[in-house]
Structure formats: structure tokens, C-alpha cells
N, C-alpha and C positions, 0 to 999 in steps of 0.2 A: 325583332321589334321587342322594345320594352313595354310591357302592359302593366296597366294601373294594378292589376293584381300583384304583380312582383313587386312594385313599389311598396303596395301595404305591406306583404310579407316582409320587405328589408325593414319598413317603420316598425312594424310588430318585433321583429327580432331585437332590435335596438332598442325599442322602449323596454323590453322585457330584461334584457342584459342591463341597461341603464338602472331600472328599478332595483335588481338584485345587487347592484353595487351601492344604493343608497339605503338599503334597509338598516334601520338603527341597530347599532351592536349594544349588548349588554355587558356591564362589568363584570368580571369574575367575581364569584362570592368571597368576602373577607372570611378569613379563617379566624375565629374568635373561640374563646372558651365558652362553652354552653351553646355551641351551635353556630352555623354560620350565617351571615346576614344575608337578606334576600338581595337578589342581583338589582343594580341600579340600572336605569337607562342611561346609554350616552346622552350627551348633549347632542340636540338636533338642531338644525338650522331653522330659523323663523319663517314662516311663509313670507314669499317675496309681496312687497307693497303693490297693489294695483297700479298699473302704468297705462296711460292713454295713449295709445298706437296710432290712432286715426282722428283726423279732423271730421266734423260731423257731415260733411258732404260725403267723403270716403264712406262714412259709418252706413249713410243711407244708401250709396249706390252698391256696397259690398253687402249689406245684411238687410236692411229695411224693404227696398227695392225689389230685391228678387223674391225675398218671403212673401211679399204682399202680391206681387204676380202669381205666385202659386196659388193663394188664397182666391185672388180674383178668377182663375182659370179653371178652379173646382167648381165654380158655378154653372159648366156645362157638364156634360156626360164625361167621366173619366175614362171611360171604356173606349171613348172616341181617339183618344191619343193615339198617335202613330206610334208603332211599335218597333223598338231598334233592333239592329242586327245582334247588338251586345248590350243587354241593360248595364253591365258594369261600367261601360264607357260611354253612356247616353248623356248628352249634354241638359236634356230635358228633365228637371228634377222630377216631373210627374211620371218618367219612364224608366228611371234609373232602377236599380235592385231594391230601393226604398222608395219606389213610386207609389201612385196611386194616392189612398189616402193615408198611407202612412207618410208620405211627401208633403199632404195637406198638415198633417199633426205636428210634422218637423216645423214646418213654416210657421204655423201658429205658436209653438214654442219659442221660434226665434223672433218673432214680433214681441211676444209678452217678456222674454229676457233683454231685448234690445232696450226696453225702457230703463233698465238699469245702466246700459251702457249711454244711453242718452244724458242720464243725468251725472256721469262721473266727472267729479271736479277737476279741473284742468282741459276739458274738452274744448276745443278750440273750433271755429267756425272755418271754412275754407278762405275766409279773408282776413283770418288772424285775430278777429275780436272772440271772445270768451262766449260760450254758449251760455245764454240767459238762464242757466239752473236754479238761480234765485227767484226767479220772478213768480208770482202766483199762478197767471195764466198758463206759463211753461209747465208748471208743476202738475196744472189741472191736464193739460193736452197731454203730457206724458202718461198721465194715471188714464186717462181715456184709450190710449193707444194698449197700455198693458191689459185693461179689460176687453178690448177688442181682440187680443191676443188669446187672452184666455176662453173667450167666447168661442173663437172660430176652433180651438183646441176641442172644447166639448162638442162642437158640431160636426167635426171631422172624426171623434171617435166613435160618434153614433153613425158617421155615413152618411149624413142627413144634409143633401143637396139644398133643399128649400133653407134649412137653418143657416148653410153657407152663403146664400143670395143675400139672407137679412145681414147676416156678419159682415160681408162685403161692403154693404154699405155703411155699417158702422165704422168700420176699419178707415173705410175712405172720408167719411165726416170726420174721426181723429185727425187724419192726415191734414185733411183740408183746414181745420180749426188752427192748426200750428202754423200752416204753410201760407194761410191768408194774412197773418200777423207778422211773420218772421221771414217770408220767402216772397210770396206773388206780388205783392204791392209795393215791391221796392224798384228804385231807379236801377240798379243794377246787383251784381253780387256784392260791392263793397257796402252796401246796405243791408245785407241780410244780418241775421240774427239781433237787429236793432229794431225795438217796438216802433 
């Protein structure tokens, strides 16, 4: 049976080997009278441009929805989560190797960082229409999402269930504000992302 740990080791070895091959080389010092010149770094490739890989629905289902659910689940006693046989393969983020409050911190950071992803130029909705990243209400709602993620992170760091309950409401309100305009009051998926 191929284990997740084996996959991680394979990934790690590949990443380390790849990094070793991409370490920038330095040119040999030039021999000039009066001392050698300092080594010059070899030309390095420019950082790749950001590229949108997912439409807004895929981003919501892949990042925002699961991360929000972790924060919502943290309103209950985290010690009541069922213990998995092997935490490294648990499908429940709250019971994985990085479960409990660490999972809530990670989810909160995913929410805060996803605000950047939602605002990326070129982000499309599932119906093929561009996400309305230039609209003032969209920008305001995305900022509310970011702030909710930050607040959830602070509450998780303190392991404060009462604060998580409050932040869950803030997060829900941030999501609803955007969904009410761009998702819920539409006649169907073809109208989403349109005010």
C-alpha cells in the first residue's frame, strides 16, 4: 500500500534535487592586474507571472468553502472531534496531523489569503463572465473577507472559542454580502457575477 508519507518523501526528495539544480551559479572571477574582480551572479530567470488557474466557483469550492467550514466547526469543542486511526491520512482537517487549533489557524489564513486570489485580474466566473474585481462593492466585500480571516486567525491563536463564534458570524456576513448581490438573487448560474 502506497502511503501518504511515502508520497511526501518522494515529493521532498524531488523538490530538494530540483532546488539544487536551480541554485544560481556565479561567474569565475576575472584575472586582472591589481586584483581579481568580484564574482558576478549569473543571469537568473524572472519570477513567473501570476496565472489564474481556476474560475471563481472552483476557487470557492476548493479554498473558501472548506476553510470556512473549519472555522464554523471550531465553534464546537474541538476535543469532541472523532479521533482517526492515522492522523496523517484523516480527511477531516480538524483531526489531521495539523488538526485542532492549528487547522483553524491554517483555515483562517487561507480565508485571508484567498482575498488576493479572488481579486486576481483574469479571474472568471463559472459562466464565463469576468469576476467584477473593479466594482466598489466587490472590493469592499473582499476586504471584509480578508478582515474576517485575520480575526479568525487571531482568535485561533488564542484558542478562544467565544471569539471564534463571533468571527464565524463576521465571516458568514462577509460571504453573504457578496453572495446576496452576485449569486443568490440570480435566476440561474448564467447571471452570476453580474450586479
